[in-house]
C-alpha positions as CSV (number, residue, x, y, z in Angstrom):
1,M,-29.9,2.2,3.9
2,T,-32.6,4.2,5.6
3,N,-34.6,7.0,5.0
4,T,-33.3,8.9,7.9
5,R,-33.3,12.8,7.9
6,F,-30.9,14.4,10.0
7,S,-30.8,18.2,11.2
8,R,-27.4,20.0,10.5
9,S,-27.1,20.2,14.5
10,T,-26.9,16.5,14.7
11,I,-24.6,16.5,11.9
12,A,-22.3,19.2,13.2
13,A,-22.2,16.8,17.0
14,R,-21.2,14.2,14.7
15,I,-18.2,16.0,12.9
16,A,-17.3,17.6,16.3
17,S,-17.7,13.3,17.9
18,L,-15.3,12.5,15.3
19,R,-13.0,14.8,15.2
20,T,-12.2,14.2,19.0
21,R,-11.9,10.4,18.4
22,H,-9.3,11.2,15.3
23,R,-7.4,13.8,17.8
24,Q,-7.4,10.9,20.2
25,I,-5.8,8.5,18.0
26,D,-3.5,10.6,16.2
27,E,-1.8,11.2,19.7
28,Q,-2.2,7.6,20.1
29,V,0.1,6.9,16.4
30,S,2.3,10.1,17.6
31,T,3.1,8.0,21.0
32,E,3.4,4.5,19.1
33,Q,5.8,6.7,16.8
34,K,8.2,7.3,19.5
35,R,8.4,4.2,21.2
36,T,11.9,2.5,20.9
37,W,10.4,-0.9,20.2
38,R,7.0,-0.1,17.8
39,D,4.5,-2.4,17.4
40,S,3.8,-2.3,13.7
41,S,0.7,-4.3,13.4
42,I,-1.0,-1.8,15.9
43,L,0.4,0.9,14.3
44,K,-0.7,0.2,11.0
45,K,-4.7,-0.1,12.6
46,L,-4.3,3.1,14.6
47,K,-3.4,4.7,11.3
48,R,-6.2,2.4,9.3
49,R,-8.6,4.1,11.6
50,R,-7.3,7.7,11.7
51,L,-7.9,7.4,8.0
52,Y,-11.4,5.9,8.3
53,L,-12.5,8.7,10.5
54,K,-10.9,11.3,8.4
55,D,-13.2,10.1,5.3
56,E,-16.2,9.8,7.6
57,I,-15.7,13.8,8.6
58,R,-15.2,14.7,5.2
59,R,-18.8,12.5,4.2
60,Y,-20.7,14.1,6.7
61,E,-18.9,17.9,6.0
62,G,-20.2,17.3,2.6
63,L,-23.9,16.0,3.5
64,L,-23.5,19.5,5.4
65,V,-22.5,21.7,2.5
66,T,-25.2,19.4,0.5
67,L,-27.7,20.9,2.8
68,S,-26.5,24.3,2.7
69,R,-26.8,24.5,-0.8
70,R,-30.5,23.3,-1.0
71,G,-31.5,25.8,1.7
72,L,-33.2,22.9,4.0
73,P,-34.0,24.3,7.5
74,S,-32.2,23.5,10.0
C-alpha cells in the first residue's frame, strides 16, 4: 500500500463520484427488475457492484471523519 495523502476536497469529490455511479447502477437495477424476463445474472452483478460502491463510499466517509477529528488541514 502506498503512503499517499489525500485532501478533504479530493476525498469529497471521490465520494460524489461514487454516489453518482451508485445512483446509476440503482436505476439499472430498477429497470432490470421491472422487465418481464429478467436476467438474474445481470441483476446479481449489478447488485454486487452497487453494494461494493456503497461500502467504498462508507470507507471514504470514515476517512473524512477521521481527518476531521484529527484537525488536519484541508
